[in-house]
N, C-alpha and C positions, 0 to 999 in steps of 0.2 A: 785458364784462358788459352784459346788456341787461334792462331791465324787461319783464315780460310785456305783450304787447299783442295785438290781435285778428289780426294778420298772421303772428305767429310762434308761436302757441300749440301746443305739443305736450305737453299735460299728461300726466303719468304716470297709468296706470290703477290707481287706489287703491281697495281694497275691504276690507270686513270679511269674513273667512272664519272657519269654525270652526278652532280650534287643532288639533283632532283630524284635520282634513283636510290638515295640513301633513306632507309626507313628506321627511325629511332625506336628503341623499345623502352626508353626511360625519359623522364622529363629532363631538359637541360637545367643546369644550375645557373640561374640568371645572374647571380653575384659574380660568377666566373666568366660569363659570356662576353661582356664588354672589354675586360682586360685581354681576353684571348684575341678578339678582333683587332685590338690595338697592337698586340704582340705580332700578329700576322703581318701587319703593315710595317711595323718597325724593323722586324728581323728579316722580312722579305723572303722567308723560307717556311716550308712545312717541315718541322723537325721530326715529329712522330706521327706517322699515318694512323688514322682510325683502323680498327680491325672489324671486318664485316664478314657475314656469311650469306651466300646466295639464298634467295627465297625461291622455293619451287613454284611452278605454275606459270612461268613467263619464259618466252624464247629469249635467245641471246640478245636480240636487238632491243627487247624491252625488259631486260634483266633488272631485278631489284635486289637490294642488299640490305639485310638487317644489321644495324650497327651494334656490335657486341661490346666494344670498348672505344670510347672517343666521342660520346654524344655531344660533349661541349665543343670539341673541335669541328665536328660536322655541322653543328648549329652555327658556329662562328663563321664557317665557310659560306653557309647560306646567307647569314646576316651581312657578310662582306660582299655578296653578289658574285661569288666565284662560280663559273659554269661547271668546272670539273674539280675533282679531288683525287689525290693519290691515296689508295687504301691498301691494306693488307687483307687478302681474301683467304679465309680458312673454311673448312667444312665443319658445320656445327656438330656432326656426328663423329668427328675425329676423336679417337680415344684420348688424345692429349689435351683436348679442350675441356676445361673444367668450369662448371657453374657453381660458384660459392656465394656467400652472403656477407655483406658489410652490416655492422651494427652502428648505431648513432650515439655517440657520447655527447651530451648536451652541456654547454657552459651556462652557468648562472640560471638554472631552471628549477627553482625551489618547488617542492612537491605541491603546495596549495595552488600556486599559480598555474602549473602545468595541468594538474587534475581539473582545475576549473575550466581551462580552455578545452580540454578533451571532452568534458561533459556537455559542452555546447555543440558538439558535432552531431547532426541528426543521424539516427540509425546506429550510433556507436554505444555499446554498453561497456562499462568499466567495472571489473570485479577485483576486490582484494584477494590475494592468493599467497600461497607458500611458494618459495623460490623453486623447489624441486618440482612441485606439481605444475607450476606455471611453465617451466621448461618442457615438461612432458606434454602439456596441452599444446604448446607451440610445435613440438616435433610431430604431433598427431594432426596438426592443422586444425585443431579445435579452437585456436585463438588466432586473431589477426596479427597480434604483436604482444609483447609484454614489456613493461617498464620497471626497471629497478631503480629505486631512489637511494639517495645518500644515507638516509636514516634507516635503511634496511627494509623498508616497505616495498612490496611488489604488487603490481596490478596487471591483470590480463585484459586485453581489448578484444571485443567480440562484435560481430555484425556481418551482414551480407549473406545472401543465399547462394551466390555463384561466384566464379572467378572475377567477372566484371564488377559486381557490386563490392566484393572484398577489396579489389584494387582501387575503386573509387574512395572507399573509406581509408585505405592506407595513404592515398594521396592527401586526403583531408588531415590525417594525423600528422604527416610530415610537414604539410603547409602551416600547421598551427605553430610550429616552432622554428622552421627554417627562415621565415620572413622576419623574425624579431631577434634572432641571436645566432651565435656561431655553434656549429656542431662538427665533430670530428668523426671520420670513418675509422672504425676499429674492427679487428677480427675476433677479439676475445669477448666472452660474455661476463667478465668480472669488472664491476665498477671500480674496484680497488686498483686493478691493473690499469684501467683507463686513467684514473687519477694520478697514477705514478708518472704518466707522461704528460697529462693535461690536468694540473691541480684545480682548475676552475670547474671541472665537471661535477654536476650535481645529480644527473640522471642518465641512465643508459637504456636505450630503446633496442630491444631484440626483435628480429624479424624471422619469419620462417624460411626454410629452404624452398626455392622454386625449381621446377623441372624445365628443361629446354622447351618442351611442347607448350608449356604455359607462357613462356616468354614469346614464342612465335605466335601463339593465338592472340595475345594482347597486342603485339606489334602490328600484325596484319589486319586487326580490327580497328586500328587507329587509336587504341588505348596506350597508355604509357605507365610504366612503373614509376614510383617516386624516384627522384635523383638519389644516387648513392646507396642503393640496396643491392643490386646485382653486381657480382664481382666475377669477371671471366679471367681465368688463367690461361694464357695462350703460349704454347711452345714456340720457340724460335721467333720471338717477338722482334719486329723491326723497329729500331730506335735510331734517332739522329740521322735520318735519311737526308734531310735538308734539301728537299726539292724546291727549286726557285719559284717564288710566288708568281713571277711573270709567266711561267708555264701553266700554272693553275688558272690564272686570270685571263689568259688569251682566249677570246671567244671565237676567233676566226679559224684556228687550226683544228682540223677534224680529230675526233677521239682516236681513230686508228693511227694517225700520224703521231699524236702525242705518245701513244703506247709504244710505237716503234722507237721514238726518241728515248723513252724511259728504258727500254730493253738495252739499247746501246750504251746509255749512260751508266746503268748498273754493271754491265760487262766491263766498262772502262774502270769502274771502281775496283772490280775484282782484279783486273790486270795490274792496277796500281797498288794492289795489296792494301786497300783502304777498308776492307770488310773484315770484321772480327766476329767470331762466334763465342758466346758465353753460355755454356751448358749449366753452370752452377748459378744459384741465386745471386743476383747482382743488385747493389744499392747505388743509386745515382744521387749526387748532391748538387746538380745544376739544373733541376727541373723548374 
């Protein structure tokens, strides 16, 4: 851990932007949306700004930003009627920005019930498979997803002729279980490891790796990935900024004036030595 000083400053690019300029690339998690709106109003601050990347093709006055991390926070801001949002702006082609994948560990989803729901999705084909072959098919993008069950059975999911159709099917797959039960985002492809943390898990859904160009194509077309699949790792992530809600909700103050205030406010935090930089992996226990 190191305190900020003049030799190592790499301050995040924090800005006020219109909420209407934020373009999500994934579906919001409806179960988390209402609590987030409530938390906004109770805490009266924005703790952790969403991370966004500028989209090409628009001038500065009409700039749009794709939300890389913070889809629920930006959706909550829209639901709360906020005109502006403080975001952290990064370049999507920055070598430090990584696009990884979350997997879904499902609680109380026995194989017969889950397979029955999946077979009712139009255009989706389910094939029993061997674990190693299923993972290889997923890596080659020959499968939409693969499901590992507690009894050791493995199934691959297939369908769709292009990115848009495959994404629609992926949304249908996730919708069939997220509306009726709890799932956990995990990074490992082992159901045994998932159960070590979450003993109620009975199935593990594995997704393919996406490329940034695919994320941009989906977002700019108005399509959305299912919630909780894409995982962006952002260097120098800004946390606990705690911007007062009154600054976000004020519709009268021009955007330029808000950004001037933000610049001065952040400089004051540096002067008061309230900014710390963590280069090592950090675990927070108060989120």
